[in-house]
N, C-alpha and C positions, 0 to 999 in steps of 0.2 A: 394663578398658573396655566390652569387646565380652560380655563374660558376665555385667556387672551392666546392661550395655543388653538385652540378653536376656531376662534376667527380668523387666525394668521392661516390656517390650513383652507377654510373656507373661502378667503378672503384671494389666497392665490387657483383655487378651485376654478373661483369665479373667472379670473385673468384667464388659465386656460381654456376655457371652455369656450369665452370671445377669440383667443389665439385661433384657437380649432376653426371657430364658425370664419372668423375670416380671415383662413387660410382655403377653408372649402368655399366658399362663394369666389372668394379669385381664383380660385382654381375650374369651377363653372363659366363665372365669366369667359375666364380665358378657352376655356370647350367652345362655348356656344359663339364668341368671336373667330374662331378660327374657324368651326362651322361657318358662321355667316357668311368670310371673308370667302371660303370654298367655294358655297352656292353663288354668292355674284362673280366669282373667276369664270365659274360654269357657263352662267348664262351669258357674260361677258362676250364669251368664247364662242357660243352658237348664236351663230349671225343667221338672220333669214338668205335667200339669194340674191334681194333685192341690196342688201346694206352691205357684202362680199364684192358684190360686183359691181352692182350699180350699172352704168348709163355704159351700155354695148357699144361697138360698132363694126365693123368689118375691115380687114386691110389684108388684099391675097384671099388668101382659100381659105383663112383662119377665121371663125369669132374672137372677137374681144372683150374685154372688162373695161374697167373705169380708169385701173391702171394700162395697159395698153397689154396685158398679158393673155397667151390664149385661152378658152375656156371652152367648155364644152357642157351642154344644157339635156337633163333628161327628164321628161314628165310621159305625163298621160292625155289622152284625149278624152275627150265628153263625146260619145256618140248623136247623130244628127237630133238639131234641136224640135225638128215635125214631129219624131218618133221617141222620143228620152228628154220630156220637160222635165218630168219631175228630182229627176237629177243636178235640174242646173238651178244650185241653188249653194247660197253661202258656206254652208254644213260641209257639203260635200267638197268644193273647194278648199274646205278649213282640215279634212279627214285628208286629202291627196295631201295635202302640205306637213300636217304632224304624223301620221300615219305612212304613208308609202315616201317619204321624206322626197316630193316632185320638185322637181326647180322650176316647173315651167307644164302650165296646162294648154290645152286647146279648146277655143270655145267652136266647133264648126256645126254654124247655124245655116239650116237649109236654107236654098234660095226660091227655087223653082218649083219643089216638091207641093204637097196638100196637107199639113198648112206650112207656109214658107215666106220667106221676108217678100215677094214677089206679091201676095195674097193677105198676107197678114201682118204686115208689116208692127205694126204695136208688141205684138205679144212676143214677134221671135227677136226682136229690139232690148226689150224687157228681159226678156232671158239671158240674151247675151249679153246685156250689162248688168243685170244681176252677178254673172260670171267673171267678169273685168273688175267691177266693184269690191268682189269678196278677193280675188287675186291679189291686189292693189292693196288691200289691207293686210292678205297674211303675206305680205312679202315677198311674193313670187312673181313669175313671169307670164305671159298670157297672150297666146297666141291669136287675134281675131282673124276668123277663118270666112271668107265667101265662099261655105261651101256646096259648090256645082261644077258641072262641065260646062256649062254653057257661059257664052261671056255677059249679057245681059250687061252691056255696058255703060249705057246712060247711070243705069240706078247704082252701079256696082259705083259711078265716079261722085257722085248725089251722096252714096254711102259712106265710103269713105273721108270726104272731106268732113262729113261733119262726125266720124269716129276721130278724128285728128285732133279737130278742133276741139273735143270734149277731152279724149284722153292724151297728147302732144307733149302733153306737161308731165309725163308720169317716165319713167324708163321703164316700167314691167309690159309694155306695150311692141307688141310685133302686128307686123298688119301681113295677114296670108293673102292677097289676093284674090284668087282663083285657087281650089280646089285641084282638081284634075281635067287639062284637056284631056279629049278625047284621040282616039286614032283616027277624026276624019280635018283636026285641026292641028296647020302648019305650024312651024317654031315660027315664025315673019308673022302670022296672024298674032300668035299668043302675043310676039315683042310689040305687036301695036296697040293690043286692046293695055298691056305693061304702062306703054309710051301714054296713054289718056291715062290710066288710073296713076302712076306716081308722082306725075305733079300735081295732082288733086291732095294728095296727102303731101307734100313736102312745102305745100301752100301754109300749110300750120303747122308740119312735125317737119323738123327738116334732119331730126337726127335718129331717130328709132328702125329700126332694121325691119325691110319688106323682103315679102319672099314672093316668088314669082313660080308658078310649076312650067311644065311642058308636057310637049303631047306623048299622045299614047301612056294617058292615066299617070304622067311622072315617071315618065324610062327613058326617055329621049334625049338625056340628060350627053351625049355625042353632040348633039344639035344644038344645044347650047353653048357648048366649049368650043364650038368652030365658028360662034356668031353672037359674043353675048352682048348683053343691055352697055349700053358706053352712055355717058355722062353725068351717071349718077353713083351715089355715094351709098354703104351702107344699105346692099342690095347682095342677097345670097336666093340660091333656088333650089326647088325641093326635087329629092327622089323618092317615091314608097316602095319600098317592097311589102312582099308576103312570103316571106323564107320557103313553102312547102311551094312558089309557084317560083321566085324571081332569084336564081342562086349565082354561080360564081361571076356570068353574063354581063349582069347586071353593076357587079363589084367591079366588073375589069370594066365597063362603060364611065363606074364614077372615077376610078383610077384615072383614066382619060381625060377627065374633066380636072381633076385633081392639080393633075401635072401641069394643066393652060392656068393654073392658080381660080379655079373659077370653084366658089363659098358653097360648097352644099349643106343644105340642114334637112333632115329627114323626117320631115314633119308629121306623118303616117306608116305604121311597120305593125308586122305579129308575124307569129307561127305560121300561120295558119296557110292555106292556098288565099289567090288572090279574092275568091268568093267570100272570104271572111269562115270557111268552116272548110269540110274535106277532110284533113289530117295536116297533124303539127310535122315538120320538119326539126328534129332538136339540132343537127346536125350544122345546118344552115342557120339553122337561128342564132348561133353560137358563133358561126364564121361572123355572121353581120355583124354581132358586137363586139368581137375581136376587130375587124376592119373600121369599124367607127372607134373603136378606144383610139386603134393606131394612129387613125389618121383625123382625129378630135374633129367629130361627124358629132352634133346633137341629132338626139332623136324622140321622139313623141308614137309610146305604144297607142295602137286602136281595137277598144273603145270603153268608155263608160255608158254602157249599156246590157240589157239583161232579157236579149234573145235567144225563146226557147233553140237548142240546136245547136247554135251560132257559136265555134269556138272563141274567134278574137273579142265575143260579148266575154270582161273579166268578171262579169256579175250573174250571178244564177235568179232564174224567175223569183220576183217573193222582198228578194233584198231591199233592204231597207231605203227610202227613197232619200236619207236624209246623214249618208253616211255611217262612220261607226258600225264597219262589217265587220263579221267572224268571220275565218279562215273556213267554216261552214257552207258560205253565205257568197264566199268565192269560187270560179269557176277554175276550170287547171289552166287559162294560163292567166288569170287575175293571179292566183297563186306566185306564179312562176311571175310573173312581172313585178310584181309585187316586192320578192326577193330582193329581185335584180337591181330595180332602184332603190333597194336602201341600203345594197351591199356599196353603190357609190357618195349615199352618206355617210357609210363610216372610213371614208376614205379623203373626206373634206380636210 
């Protein structure tokens, strides 16, 4: 009897162990499945700007996404390719996309500087294409910026025609056909220049947005509003502000243009004086950001550079050329702008 009872209890214990193991395995499986499901859900909800917005267009004064909704882009501009080529690489683009949470970067290629496109086109185009290709890979938008004041029309036509042939199929691309016409160039002259460049782009790229500058270093937006370009679609106009120099008067001029249906894209801005240094005016800077938010105006901060003593440079001298920047390697404006950009990503 004892031996039979022993066998019975041994068998019962074995069954209980098996059942408990089965329960535990089942529980772990359920937890793992839920964890995996949650992670997949998070990944699916974290879309790149391109995945979220797709092909951009312009309707009236607003930028539109692929579904016709009003959208606003926020981003960071690269410093001149002439003087800061070390930062023109894929790792910096990836860092701005992942850590700074930018929607867009601006590739500001030097044209008539030394070196520049006019005297070293191979190097400058290679730098530009490195940034553009990386932006496409990381799913963000990128401005191809002809970064000069003078027109250099023949060279610009050839350049933008080539860029449109290469990149026109990608919704990531925005063309900025001149950086800042100066105080000697009139709006009719800028219009004539634009009327030469825009058809060259549209020959190969029918859809992507083209941004046009205006006289007095992108301040004379009232003149644009009184006589805008006609016969084209998906055109925007840029205004540049440096908050310690450009205050309410320029916002008033922007309001004048917006009320006439002129679409504005602020492709360059900072909180410093127009020189890039001097002092920060945080009151005006925040007023500009509120104005942009209220009016659905996209903006790009200037610049990824590390010039000693320059307030608008986001990096301190010696900051790594491959991104992955620590807070201690950012300047005052770098820290401020990074926080601002990341605040927008939390609202998406």
